[in-house]
N, C-alpha and C positions, 0 to 999 in steps of 0.2 A: 786813665786810658780809655779811649773810645772804641767801641766795637766798629770794625772796619768793613763788615760785609756790605756790598753794594748790589742793588738790584739792576735789572736791565735798563731802567731809566736813570741810573747813576744816583739813586737815592740811598743814602747810607742808613744802615740798620739803626744805629743810635743807642746811647745809654738809656734814654727814657723808655724805650721799647723793651730793652732787656730788664730793667727794673720792674716794669709792669708785668712781664711774664713771670718774674720771680714772685712778685706779690700775689698773682693769681694762683700760683702753685705752691705757696709757702707752707701749706698744711701737709705736703707730701714729703717723702724721704729725699735726702740729697741727691740720690741717684735719679729719682723721678723728676726732680727739678732740673737736673742736668739734661735729661732726655727732652723735656719740654722746651727748654731754651734752645737746644740744638735743632729740634724740629722746627721751631719758629724761625730761626736764622735760615734754615734750608727753604722754608716757605717764602721767606723774603727774597732770597736770591734766585729762586725758581730754577731755571735751566742754566743759569750762569755757572761757569766753571769755578771751583774753589782753588785758588792759587796759593793759599796759605793754610796752616793748620787752624783748628778750632780748639782753643784752650779755655777751660773753665775750671775754677776751684770753688766748690760749693761746701760751705761748713754750716752745720746746724747745731744749735745749742739746746741741750735737753734741760728742761726745768724740773 
């Protein structure tokens, strides 16, 4: 499934960008990763209206 958030120039957020945010924040808690991802999506869409929900499931495995 692809992230569907689109910016003002109709550029889609994209899975690659989501994966990069997760990599950059992987050392943090699942809750903090979620917040970082949502903040990045909101930065991407800027002032665009959100027409759908934002759903993330973040699981971390403890070693």
